C-alpha positions as CSV (number, residue, x, y, z in Angstrom):
1,M,62.9,61.8,55.6
2,A,64.3,58.9,58.2
3,Y,62.9,55.5,58.2
4,K,62.7,53.7,61.5
5,L,64.1,50.0,61.3
6,D,64.6,49.1,64.8
7,L,60.7,48.7,64.8
8,P,59.6,45.6,67.3
9,I,58.6,42.3,65.8
10,D,54.3,41.8,65.9
11,L,54.5,38.3,67.5
12,K,51.0,38.1,65.8
13,E,51.8,38.8,62.6
14,A,55.0,35.9,63.1
15,A,52.8,33.7,64.5
16,S,49.9,33.9,61.4
17,I,53.3,33.9,59.0
18,E,54.9,30.7,60.3
19,R,51.0,29.2,60.7
20,R,50.4,29.5,57.0
21,R,53.7,28.3,55.3
22,N,53.3,25.3,58.6
23,M,49.7,24.9,56.7
24,E,51.7,25.1,53.0
25,E,54.3,22.0,53.6
26,E,51.2,20.2,55.1
27,R,49.6,20.7,51.4
28,K,52.4,20.3,49.9
29,S,53.2,16.8,52.2
30,R,49.9,15.9,51.2
31,I,48.9,16.6,47.3
32,F,52.5,15.4,46.1
33,N,51.4,12.0,48.2
34,A,50.3,9.8,45.5
35,K,49.3,7.2,48.1
36,V,47.3,10.4,50.3
37,R,45.9,12.0,47.8
38,L,42.6,12.5,45.8
39,I,42.0,13.1,42.7
40,G,38.5,12.6,41.1
41,I,38.0,9.8,42.9
42,D,36.8,7.9,46.5
43,R,40.1,6.2,47.0
44,Q,37.5,3.5,49.6
45,A,34.6,3.0,47.3
46,V,37.1,2.1,44.7
47,E,39.2,-0.3,47.2
48,Q,35.9,-2.0,48.5
49,Q,35.1,-2.2,44.7
50,V,38.5,-3.9,43.4
51,R,37.7,-6.5,47.1
52,D,34.1,-6.9,45.4
53,R,35.3,-7.8,41.7
54,K,38.1,-10.0,43.7
55,E,35.5,-12.4,45.3
56,M,33.0,-12.2,41.7
57,E,36.3,-13.8,40.1
58,E,36.7,-16.4,43.5
59,M,33.0,-17.1,43.0
60,E,33.4,-17.5,39.1
61,R,36.3,-19.8,39.5
62,R,35.0,-21.8,41.3
63,R,31.7,-22.1,39.8
64,H,34.1,-23.1,37.2
65,E,35.7,-25.6,39.0
66,A,32.1,-27.0,40.2
67,F,31.5,-27.5,37.1
68,A,34.3,-28.8,35.5
69,A,33.9,-31.5,38.2
70,D,30.2,-32.6,37.3
71,A,31.8,-32.7,34.5
72,V,34.8,-35.1,35.1
73,R,32.0,-37.0,37.5
74,C,29.8,-37.2,34.1
75,D,31.6,-38.6,31.4
76,R,33.0,-41.5,34.3
77,I,29.4,-41.9,34.8
78,A,28.8,-42.2,30.7
79,E,31.6,-44.7,30.0
80,L,30.3,-46.6,32.6
81,L,26.8,-46.5,31.3
82,T,28.4,-47.0,28.1
83,K,30.0,-50.2,29.5
84,R,27.0,-52.6,30.9
85,Q,25.5,-50.9,27.7
86,E,27.5,-52.7,25.9
87,H,27.5,-55.6,27.7
88,D,23.9,-56.1,28.3
89,I,23.8,-55.9,24.4
90,R,26.2,-58.5,24.2
91,Q,24.7,-60.9,26.7
92,L,21.4,-60.8,25.0
93,N,22.9,-61.6,21.2
94,H,24.8,-64.7,23.2
95,A,21.0,-65.9,24.9
96,L,19.6,-64.7,21.1
97,N,22.1,-66.7,19.4
98,E,21.3,-70.3,21.7
99,F,17.4,-69.8,21.4
100,R,18.0,-69.8,17.7
101,Q,20.2,-72.8,18.3
102,L,18.0,-74.6,20.6
103,H,14.6,-72.9,19.9
104,Q,14.4,-72.1,16.5
105,Q,15.8,-75.1,13.5
106,P,14.9,-75.5,10.2
107,S,13.1,-78.4,10.3
108,N,10.6,-76.0,13.1
109,R,9.7,-73.2,11.1
110,R,6.4,-72.9,9.0
111,E,7.7,-72.7,6.1
112,W,10.0,-75.7,5.9
113,D,7.8,-77.5,3.4
114,L,8.6,-74.6,0.8
115,Y,11.7,-75.6,1.3
116,D,12.6,-79.5,2.0
117,P,14.7,-81.2,0.0
118,D,12.1,-84.3,0.7
119,S,9.0,-82.0,-0.5
120,L,8.0,-83.7,-3.8
121,K,9.0,-87.4,-1.6
122,K,6.2,-86.4,0.8
123,D,3.7,-84.0,-1.0
124,K,0.1,-86.0,-1.6
125,P,-2.4,-84.3,-4.1
126,A,-3.6,-81.5,-3.5
127,R,-6.9,-82.2,-3.7
128,V,-9.5,-85.9,-3.6
129,S,-12.4,-84.2,-4.2
130,D,-14.4,-81.2,-4.3
131,D,-15.1,-82.6,-0.1
132,D,-12.5,-82.3,0.4
133,P,-11.3,-81.8,4.0
134,R,-7.9,-79.9,3.3
135,C,-9.3,-77.8,0.8
136,G,-9.5,-74.8,3.5
137,I,-10.0,-71.4,3.1
138,S,-6.3,-70.4,4.1
139,G,-5.4,-73.6,2.0
140,L,-5.2,-71.5,-1.7
141,Q,-5.9,-74.9,-2.7
142,K,-9.3,-74.5,-4.1
143,F,-11.1,-71.2,-6.0
144,D,-14.3,-70.1,-7.5
145,G,-14.3,-71.8,-11.0
146,E,-11.8,-74.1,-11.1
147,D,-14.7,-76.6,-9.2
148,L,-14.5,-80.7,-11.2
149,N,-18.7,-79.8,-12.4
150,N,-16.5,-76.5,-14.3
151,K,-18.3,-77.6,-17.6
152,A,-21.8,-77.8,-16.4
153,R,-21.5,-74.9,-14.3
154,T,-19.5,-73.3,-17.0
155,K,-22.5,-73.6,-19.7
156,Y,-25.0,-72.8,-17.2
157,Q,-23.8,-69.3,-16.6
158,Q,-22.9,-69.2,-20.8
159,E,-27.1,-69.4,-20.8
160,Q,-28.2,-66.9,-18.0
161,L,-25.5,-64.5,-19.8
162,R,-26.9,-65.3,-23.0
163,E,-30.7,-64.3,-20.9
164,W,-29.9,-61.3,-19.4
165,S,-28.1,-59.8,-23.1
166,E,-30.9,-60.7,-24.2
167,R,-33.2,-58.7,-21.4
168,Q,-30.6,-56.5,-21.4
169,K,-31.4,-56.2,-25.4
170,K,-35.5,-55.2,-25.2
171,E,-35.1,-53.0,-22.4
172,R,-32.5,-50.9,-24.2
173,E,-34.7,-51.0,-27.4
174,Q,-37.5,-50.4,-24.7
175,A,-36.1,-47.5,-24.3
176,E,-35.2,-46.6,-27.3
177,E,-39.1,-46.7,-28.1
178,N,-39.9,-44.4,-24.9
179,Q,-37.6,-41.8,-25.7
180,R,-38.6,-41.6,-29.5
181,K,-42.6,-41.7,-27.9
182,A,-41.5,-39.2,-25.8
183,D,-39.8,-36.3,-28.0
184,R,-42.0,-36.7,-30.9
185,L,-44.8,-35.9,-27.5
186,Y,-41.9,-32.7,-27.3
187,E,-42.4,-32.3,-30.6
188,L,-46.0,-31.5,-31.1
189,K,-46.6,-29.8,-27.7
190,M,-43.5,-27.2,-29.1
191,R,-45.1,-27.1,-32.3
192,E,-48.4,-26.3,-30.4
193,L,-46.7,-24.2,-28.6
194,D,-45.3,-22.0,-31.5
195,E,-48.9,-22.2,-33.3
196,R,-49.9,-20.6,-30.2
197,A,-47.8,-18.5,-30.1
198,M,-47.5,-16.8,-33.8
199,E,-51.4,-16.3,-33.0
200,L,-51.2,-14.5,-30.1
201,Q,-48.6,-12.6,-31.7
202,K,-51.4,-11.9,-34.9
203,A,-53.7,-10.7,-32.9
204,E,-51.3,-8.9,-30.4
205,E,-50.3,-7.2,-33.9
206,A,-54.1,-7.0,-34.7
207,C,-55.0,-5.1,-31.8
208,R,-51.5,-2.8,-32.5
209,R,-53.4,-1.5,-35.7
210,A,-56.2,-1.3,-34.4
211,I,-54.5,0.6,-31.6
212,N,-52.3,2.7,-34.7
213,H,-55.6,3.9,-36.8
214,A,-57.6,4.8,-33.9
215,Q,-54.7,7.1,-32.6
216,K,-54.6,8.4,-35.8
217,D,-57.6,9.2,-36.0
218,F,-58.1,11.0,-32.8
219,N,-54.8,12.8,-34.4
220,H,-56.3,14.2,-37.4
221,A,-59.4,15.1,-35.3
222,L,-57.4,17.1,-33.0
223,A,-55.2,18.2,-35.8
224,A,-58.5,19.8,-37.6
225,E,-59.9,21.3,-34.3
226,Q,-56.6,22.8,-33.2
227,A,-56.2,24.3,-37.2
228,E,-60.1,25.7,-36.9
229,K,-58.9,27.4,-33.6
230,R,-56.0,29.0,-35.3
231,R,-58.0,30.6,-37.7
232,L,-60.7,32.0,-35.7
233,N,-58.4,33.5,-33.2
234,K,-56.1,35.0,-36.4
235,Q,-59.3,35.5,-37.8
236,Q,-59.9,37.7,-33.8
237,E,-56.9,38.5,-34.3
238,E,-57.0,41.3,-38.2
239,D,-59.9,42.0,-36.6
240,D,-58.5,43.4,-34.2
241,N,-55.1,44.4,-35.8
242,A,-57.5,46.2,-38.3
243,T,-59.7,47.7,-35.2
244,E,-57.2,49.4,-33.7
245,L,-55.1,49.8,-36.9
246,A,-58.5,52.4,-37.8
247,N,-58.4,54.0,-34.4
248,H,-55.4,55.3,-34.8
249,I,-55.4,56.2,-38.1
250,Y,-58.4,58.3,-37.4
251,G,-57.5,58.9,-33.7
252,D,-55.7,62.1,-32.7
253,V,-52.3,60.6,-32.1
254,L,-51.4,59.7,-36.4
255,T,-53.0,63.6,-37.0
256,E,-50.5,64.7,-35.4
257,N,-52.7,67.4,-33.6
258,P,-50.6,69.5,-30.9
259,A,-53.4,71.3,-29.6
260,V,-54.6,67.2,-27.3
261,A,-50.6,67.8,-26.1
262,Q,-51.6,71.1,-24.2
263,S,-51.9,70.9,-20.4
264,A,-54.2,72.1,-18.5
265,W,-51.8,73.7,-16.2
266,G,-49.5,75.1,-18.6
267,P,-47.9,76.0,-21.9
268,H,-44.7,74.3,-20.7
269,R,-46.2,71.0,-19.3
270,V,-47.1,68.6,-22.2
271,I,-50.2,65.6,-21.1
272,T,-47.7,62.6,-21.9
273,D,-50.3,59.6,-23.8
274,R,-50.8,62.5,-26.0
275,W,-47.7,64.3,-26.9
276,K,-46.9,64.0,-30.7
277,G,-43.4,64.0,-30.3
278,M,-39.8,66.8,-30.3
279,S,-40.0,69.6,-33.1
280,P,-36.8,68.9,-35.4
281,K,-34.5,71.9,-33.5
282,Q,-34.9,69.5,-30.6
283,L,-34.2,66.2,-32.2
284,D,-31.5,68.5,-34.4
285,D,-29.7,69.6,-30.7
286,I,-30.4,66.0,-29.8
287,K,-28.5,64.5,-32.6
288,K,-25.3,66.8,-31.8
289,T,-25.1,66.0,-27.9
290,Q,-25.4,61.9,-29.1
291,D,-22.5,62.6,-32.4
292,R,-20.3,65.0,-29.1
293,Q,-21.2,62.2,-26.3
294,R,-19.9,59.9,-29.5
295,K,-16.9,61.6,-30.7
296,E,-16.0,61.9,-26.8
297,N,-16.6,58.6,-26.0
298,E,-14.4,57.4,-28.7
299,R,-11.5,59.7,-28.0
300,L,-12.0,58.3,-24.0
301,R,-11.9,54.9,-26.0
302,Q,-8.4,55.6,-27.8
303,E,-7.2,57.0,-24.7
304,E,-7.8,53.4,-22.7
305,D,-6.0,52.2,-25.7
306,L,-3.0,54.1,-25.5
307,R,-3.5,53.4,-21.5
308,N,-2.9,49.8,-21.6
309,K,0.0,49.6,-24.3
310,E,1.7,51.9,-22.6
311,W,1.3,49.8,-19.5
312,D,1.9,46.3,-22.1
313,A,5.1,48.0,-22.9
314,H,5.6,49.0,-18.9
315,R,5.2,45.6,-18.3
316,V,7.4,44.1,-21.0
317,A,9.6,46.2,-19.4
318,H,10.3,45.2,-16.3
319,A,9.4,41.4,-16.7
320,R,12.5,42.0,-19.6
321,A,14.3,44.0,-16.3
322,G,13.6,41.6,-14.1
323,M,14.7,38.0,-16.6
324,L,17.8,40.0,-16.9
325,I,17.9,40.6,-13.3
326,E,18.2,37.5,-12.7
327,R,20.7,36.0,-15.2
328,E,23.1,38.7,-14.0
329,L,22.1,37.7,-10.1
330,D,22.8,33.6,-11.3
331,R,25.7,35.1,-13.5
332,Q,26.8,36.6,-10.0
333,K,26.3,33.8,-7.5
334,K,28.1,31.8,-9.9
335,E,31.4,34.0,-10.0
336,I,30.8,34.3,-6.0
337,L,30.6,30.2,-6.1
338,K,33.8,30.1,-8.4
339,Q,35.7,32.8,-6.1
340,Q,34.2,30.9,-2.9
341,A,35.7,26.9,-4.4
342,E,39.7,29.5,-5.2
343,E,39.3,31.0,-1.6
344,N,38.1,26.4,-0.1
345,R,41.5,25.7,-2.5
346,R,44.0,28.2,-1.7
347,L,42.8,27.7,2.3
348,A,43.5,24.2,1.5
349,S,47.0,25.1,0.3
350,E,47.9,27.2,2.7
351,Q,46.2,24.9,5.5
352,K,48.4,22.2,4.4
353,A,51.3,24.4,4.0
354,S,51.0,24.5,7.2
355,K,50.6,21.9,8.2
356,D,53.8,20.0,6.7
357,Y,55.7,23.3,8.2
358,L,54.9,22.0,11.7
359,Y,54.9,18.3,11.3
360,K,58.3,18.5,9.0
361,E,59.6,22.0,10.8
362,V,58.2,23.0,14.0
363,Y,58.2,19.7,15.4
364,T,60.8,18.0,15.0
365,N,62.4,17.1,18.4
366,P,59.8,15.5,20.8
367,P,59.6,16.3,24.1
368,T,61.4,15.1,27.3
369,A,61.7,13.7,30.6
370,S,62.9,17.1,31.3
371,Y,60.0,19.1,30.2
372,F,57.6,17.5,32.3
373,M,59.8,17.0,36.0
374,Q,59.0,21.1,35.7
375,F,54.9,20.3,36.8
376,N,53.5,20.0,39.6
377,T,56.4,21.7,41.8
378,S,54.6,24.1,44.1
379,T,50.5,22.9,44.6
380,R,49.3,26.3,43.6
């Protein structure tokens, strides 16, 4: 079998291969160019954000500069105002001192007469008489009781005080006498009310005794009437019983006349209201049947008791078995937890040993730059 190797070149396929090769080169130049490629973000949006951030920083810087300039201006204004205030205070103090030297001399003061060194030389008597014009209200030189007619006025006041005391004494004695009279009248009134209350109580007790006596008489009469009625009823009941007893004794029931119980419909039927009872043979059969039923009931009761005892034993056995199973489950659970704890400790020790081996034996050499240079060498 021979292969033909000198085939003509397919221009269309060659153009396609060249086109794919050029596209791969363009892709490689576009991907490995850090200024052109996009990795998950919008470059224009990022640049716009950067510009906005710079504008905000510039605006914030201008704002801070404006605030700083305003603060400096305010500090200068405050300093000027402080200096002006200090100057005004000095001027006011100077004017105040001049006013004091000109218009506030010690001799011009209202209280100068209190510490005037020549006050004794200039002093006058406090008053000449009670009508002295200097003894005004604001002068505080004349008070009540300090007039020249003090002795006569004091004597008059003493007489007046004595009269007032006598009058008060009489008024107090009269008030005490009135109080005593009122107390006596109150006591008399209370005594009268007590006596009236006692009389009313005695009348009420007499009325209650009369009512009780009448009620007692009525009760005695009612009891006698009821006793007589009971006696009559008893006598009537005894007469009725005696009559009924005589009827039963001499009647066909107690005489046991079997003929009265025979029915006209046949010898196998009886008249129920005249029947004298069953024969001794029938009674014996009934007693035997009752004995047999009694023994059967006793046997059934014993079987029921035995069944109940078996069920109780069965229930106790089940409860004991359940308790043993529960204990066994608890023991197994504790054993499982113990094994799980041992397994966890073993796994922890193995994990610790594995980590120690990885960090101390395996990861001893850190990767170099040549290790990372082998990535991103192709577009695929």
